[in-house]
C-alpha positions in Angstrom: 0.0 0.0 0.0 1.3 3.4 -0.9 2.3 5.4 2.1 0.8 8.9 2.5 2.8 11.6 4.2 2.6 15.1 5.6 5.3 17.0 3.8 6.6 20.5 4.6 8.3 22.2 1.6 10.7 25.1 2.0 11.4 27.1 -1.2 12.2 30.7 -1.5 10.4 30.7 -4.9 6.9 29.6 -5.7 4.0 30.4 -8.0 3.3 33.0 -9.5 7.1 33.1 -9.8 8.0 30.8 -12.7 9.7 27.7 -11.3 8.6 24.1 -11.3 8.4 23.8 -7.5 4.6 24.5 -7.5 4.0 21.8 -10.1 6.0 19.3 -8.0 4.0 20.2 -4.9 0.6 19.9 -6.5 1.7 16.6 -8.0 2.6 15.3 -4.5 -0.9 16.2 -3.4 -2.3 14.2 -6.3 -0.3 11.2 -5.0 -2.2 11.5 -1.8 0.2 13.5 0.4 -0.7 16.5 2.5 1.7 19.3 1.4 2.4 22.7 2.9 4.9 25.2 1.6 6.9 28.0 3.2 7.9 30.6 0.6 8.3 34.3 0.1 6.1 37.1 -1.2 6.2 36.8 -5.1 8.9 39.2 -6.5 11.4 37.2 -8.6 11.2 38.4 -12.2 8.8 41.2 -11.4 11.4 43.7 -9.9 9.0 44.3 -7.0 6.7 42.5 -4.6 3.4 41.9 -6.2 0.9 44.4 -4.6 -1.9 41.9 -4.8 0.0 39.8 -2.3 0.5 42.7 0.2 -2.0 41.2 2.6 -1.9 37.5 1.5 0.0 35.4 4.0 -1.8 32.1 3.6 -3.5 30.6 0.5 -4.3 27.3 -1.1 -3.0 26.6 -4.6 -4.0 23.3 -6.3 -4.5 21.7 -3.0 -1.2 22.9 -1.5 -1.3 25.2 1.6 1.1 28.0 1.0 2.5 30.2 3.7 4.3 33.4 2.6 6.9 35.3 4.6 7.9 38.9 3.9 11.2 39.7 2.2 13.0 42.5 0.3 12.1 42.6 -3.4 14.8 41.4 -5.8 15.6 44.2 -8.2 18.6 44.9 -10.6 21.1 46.0 -7.9 23.5 43.6 -6.2 22.4 45.0 -2.8 18.7 44.2 -3.4 19.7 40.6 -4.3 21.7 40.2 -1.1 18.8 41.7 1.0 16.4 39.4 -0.8 18.4 36.3 0.1 19.0 37.3 3.7 15.5 38.5 4.4 14.0 35.2 3.4 16.6 33.3 5.4 15.8 35.3 8.5 12.0 35.6 8.2 11.4 32.0 7.1 13.6 30.7 10.1 11.5 32.9 12.4 8.3 31.4 10.9 9.3 27.8 11.3 10.2 28.5 14.9 6.6 29.2 15.6 5.1 26.2 13.8 3.3 23.8 16.2 2.4 21.2 13.6 4.5 18.1 13.0 5.3 16.9 9.5 6.7 13.5 8.5 9.5 15.0 6.4 10.9 18.3 5.2 11.7 18.9 1.6 13.8 21.9 0.6 14.5 23.1 -2.9 18.0 24.6 -3.4 17.6 26.8 -6.4 19.7 29.8 -5.3 20.9 30.7 -2.7 21.7 27.6 -0.6 21.1 29.6 2.6 17.4 29.4 1.7 17.4 25.8 3.0 18.3 27.0 6.6 14.6 27.2 7.7 14.1 23.5 6.6 17.2 22.5 8.7 15.8 24.4 11.7 12.4 22.7 11.5 13.9 19.2 11.0 16.2 19.6 14.0 13.4 21.0 16.2 11.0 18.1 15.4 13.5 15.4 14.8 12.3 14.6 11.3 14.3 13.8 8.1 15.3 16.7 5.8 15.6 15.9 2.1 17.2 18.4 -0.2 16.4 18.7 -3.9 19.6 20.2 -5.1 19.3 22.1 -8.4 22.2 24.5 -7.9 25.6 24.1 -6.5 27.0 26.5 -3.9 29.4 28.2 -3.7 30.3 27.1 -7.3 27.4 29.0 -8.9 28.7 32.3 -7.4 32.0 31.8 -9.1 30.4 30.8 -12.5 28.2 33.8 -12.5 31.2 36.1 -11.7 29.7 37.3 -8.5 32.6 36.0 -6.4 36.2 35.3 -7.2 37.5 31.8 -6.2 39.9 31.9 -3.3 38.6 35.3 -2.1 37.6 35.8 1.5 33.9 36.0 0.4 34.3 32.6 -1.4 35.9 31.0 1.7 33.0 32.3 3.9 30.4 31.0 1.5 32.3 27.7 1.2 32.2 27.1 4.9 28.5 28.2 5.2 27.5 26.0 2.2 29.2 22.9 3.6 27.6 23.4 7.0 24.2 23.6 5.4 24.6 20.6 3.1 25.9 18.5 6.1 22.6 19.2 7.8 20.6 17.4 5.1 19.7 13.7 5.6 19.5 12.9 1.9 20.5 15.0 -1.1 18.7 14.5 -4.5 20.9 15.7 -7.3 19.7 16.8 -10.8 23.0 15.7 -12.5 25.2 12.7 -11.7 28.3 14.9 -11.6 26.9 16.8 -8.6 27.9 13.9 -6.4 31.5 14.4 -7.6 31.4 18.0 -6.6 30.0 17.2 -3.2 32.6 14.6 -2.5 35.7 16.1 -4.1 35.2 19.8 -3.7 33.1 20.0 -0.5 34.5 16.9 1.1 31.0 15.6 2.0 31.1 11.8 1.8 28.7 10.7 4.5 25.4 11.6 2.7 23.1 9.5 0.5 23.0 11.0 -3.0 20.2 10.1 -5.4 20.0 11.2 -9.0 16.6 12.6 -10.0 16.2 15.0 -12.9 14.8 18.5 -12.3 11.2 18.7 -13.6 10.6 21.2 -16.4 8.5 24.3 -16.1 5.2 23.8 -18.0 3.6 26.5 -20.0 0.1 27.7 -18.9 -1.4 28.2 -22.3 -0.6 27.4 -26.0 -0.1 30.2 -28.5 -0.1 30.1 -32.2 3.3 29.1 -33.7 5.5 31.6 -35.4 5.5 31.4 -39.2 9.2 31.8 -40.3 10.3 33.6 -43.5 13.5 31.6 -43.9 13.6 28.0 -45.3 15.4 26.6 -42.2 15.2 27.9 -38.7 17.0 26.9 -35.5 16.1 28.3 -32.1 17.9 29.1 -28.8 16.0 30.5 -25.8 17.4 31.1 -22.4 20.4 32.7 -20.7 22.6 34.5 -23.1 26.1 34.3 -21.5 29.6 32.9 -22.0 28.6 29.5 -20.8 25.9 29.2 -23.4 28.4 29.8 -26.3 26.3 32.5 -28.0 29.5 34.0 -29.5 30.3 30.7 -31.1 26.8 30.5 -32.5 27.2 33.9 -34.2 30.6 32.8 -35.6 28.9 29.7 -37.1 26.2 31.8 -38.6 28.7 33.9 -40.4 29.9 30.8 -42.1 26.4 30.0 -43.4 25.8 33.1 -45.5 25.0 30.8 -48.5 22.4 28.8 -46.6 18.8 30.0 -46.1 18.9 29.4 -42.4 18.1 31.8 -39.5 19.1 31.6 -35.9 16.4 32.9 -33.5 17.5 34.0 -30.1 15.5 35.0 -27.0 16.5 35.6 -23.4 18.6 37.7 -21.2 22.1 37.5 -19.8 25.5 39.0 -19.3 26.4 38.7 -23.0 23.2 40.2 -24.5 24.5 43.7 -25.2 27.7 42.2 -26.7 25.7 39.8 -28.9 23.3 42.5 -30.1 26.3 44.7 -31.0 27.8 41.9 -33.0 24.6 41.3 -34.9 24.4 45.0 -35.9 28.1 45.6 -36.7 28.9 42.3 -38.4 26.0 42.4 -40.9 24.2 39.5 -39.2 20.7 41.0 -39.1 19.4 38.7 -41.8 21.0 35.6 -40.2 20.3 36.1 -36.5 17.0 37.4 -35.1 16.7 38.5 -31.4 13.2 38.3 -30.2 13.5 39.7 -26.7 13.2 38.2 -23.2 10.1 36.0 -23.5 8.1 33.9 -21.1 7.9 30.2 -21.9 4.5 30.5 -23.6 5.9 33.0 -26.1 9.2 31.1 -26.5 7.2 28.0 -27.5 5.8 29.9 -30.5 9.3 29.7 -32.0 9.8 26.0 -31.1 6.8 24.5 -32.9 8.0 25.1 -36.5 11.8 25.1 -35.8 14.0 22.6 -37.6 16.1 22.2 -34.4 16.4 23.6 -30.9 19.8 24.4 -29.5 21.3 23.1 -26.2 24.7 24.7 -25.7 26.9 24.6 -22.6 30.6 25.4 -22.4 32.7 22.3 -21.4 35.0 22.3 -18.4 34.5 22.9 -14.7 31.7 21.5 -12.6 28.9 23.3 -14.5 30.1 22.1 -17.9 29.4 18.5 -16.8 25.8 19.0 -15.7 22.4 18.6 -17.4 20.9 22.0 -18.3 17.1 21.8 -17.6 16.7 23.2 -21.2 17.8 19.8 -22.5 14.9 18.1 -20.8 12.5 21.0 -21.7 13.4 20.7 -25.4 12.9 17.0 -25.6 9.3 17.5 -24.5 8.6 19.5 -27.8 9.4 16.6 -30.0 11.9 18.4 -32.2 15.5 17.6 -33.2 18.1 19.1 -31.0 21.5 20.6 -31.9 23.7 19.7 -28.9 26.9 21.6 -28.3 27.4 20.0 -25.0 29.5 17.4 -23.1 29.3 15.6 -19.8 26.0 14.4 -18.2 23.9 16.6 -20.6 25.4 14.9 -23.7 24.9 11.5 -22.1 21.2 12.2 -21.5 20.6 13.5 -25.0 22.5 10.6 -26.5 20.2 8.2 -24.7 17.2 9.8 -26.3 18.7 9.5 -29.9 17.3 12.7 -31.1 20.3 15.0 -31.2 22.9 16.1 -33.8 26.0 16.8 -31.8 28.8 19.3 -32.4 32.0 20.4 -30.8 32.4 24.1 -29.7 34.3 24.9 -32.9 32.2 27.4 -35.0 33.2 25.4 -38.2 31.8 22.2 -36.6 28.7 24.0 -35.4 28.1 25.4 -38.9 28.6 21.8 -40.3 26.0 20.4 -37.9 23.5 23.1 -38.8 24.1 22.3 -42.5 23.4 18.6 -41.6 20.2 19.5 -39.9 19.1 21.6 -42.9 19.8 18.7 -45.3 17.8 16.2 -43.3 14.7 14.8 -45.0 11.5 15.7 -43.2 10.9 12.1 -42.1 14.3 12.1 -40.5 13.6 15.3 -38.6 10.3 13.7 -37.5 12.2 10.6 -36.4 14.7 12.5 -34.3 12.0 14.6 -32.7 9.8 11.6 -32.0 12.8 9.9 -30.3 13.2 12.9 -28.0 9.5 13.1 -27.2 9.2 9.4 -26.5 12.2 9.5 -24.2 10.8 12.5 -22.3 7.4 10.9 -21.8 8.9 7.6 -20.7 11.4 9.0 -18.2 11.2 12.7 -17.6 7.6 14.0 -17.1 6.8 15.9 -14.0 4.5 13.1 -12.9 7.2 10.4 -13.2 9.9 12.5 -11.6 7.6 13.5 -8.7 6.8 9.8 -8.1 10.5 9.1 -7.8 10.8 12.0 -5.4 7.9 10.7 -3.4 9.5 7.3 -3.1 12.7 8.9 -1.8 10.7 10.9 0.8 9.0 7.7 1.9 12.3 5.9 2.2 13.8 8.7 4.3 11.2 8.3 7.1 11.5 4.5 7.3 
């Protein structure tokens, strides 16, 4: 008989902020569990706290009881980000200290920052219940990758010690890439925890919009962060080599390299080959996916992050389209298992060659590759399947 649980989830981010945590929580409810969430007032991606939540401290969303604590709004300044992190850390810890209800297990989501799991640790210790971490971001590594902190700096050393102490207070750590375990053991020297590999569920769109009708014969699409790790410079270099092919690269998203990329498009006569469509929500991004010849998953190799699985890889499989994979490590392994990806190295000449290969594919071959991706996703990676695996790990943790 399936065991039902009372689950307390701690996550700084929750609906209407666009993350998959709320979809996992509601799916846990559909499996028969009672779920409550401690989160913050919605602000991420809005640049302010949503005014309609000014007096909303408790609500029920898809069967999940949601408790919201106040925090500083995350804006564009570094100071606001730090205050945002610290205010949730402080206020959520204060909130759990007042909870008089006992849960069977605490589940925390480590998106960023890792200090957001501290309230879960406090509750688990107070009530002597297991604490399971769903780790989707590595600290302090992510602070180095984004350029926020220099490795070996005093700040890094402080974050390193803080991160290790927090991770050590988890009873089980669920990792979204197999290589995460290597980082925990080799870099953080944490060897006494149980690590379980469960992919990060994708963010589902809320409504379907009409597909974009392209003017070029062939079209490849990249949507997401536009930074050095995503190899957007290399993509532009490749497109410069395809002037004789009727193919267009469609970009959307934000990131540290956006201004540089837009400048290159203007100054290097790439306006006809590369189209930037803005920073779009997933529903509008999808409009470009439906008629695309391929979707791009790119991640610079090397380092810890270069070995991981971008959530984009899983997201793109769900659309049933061929994928152009400029990726190594766990991400490449996952895409290779699905058998729907044309792979390339990071060399612009090789990327251009792979794009030409995609353009030359017969329609039935594109359909075959896309179907392979879709089938693999539906067999292994749907939110329902991943949440069931998560539920089994939570049950195991309380035995």
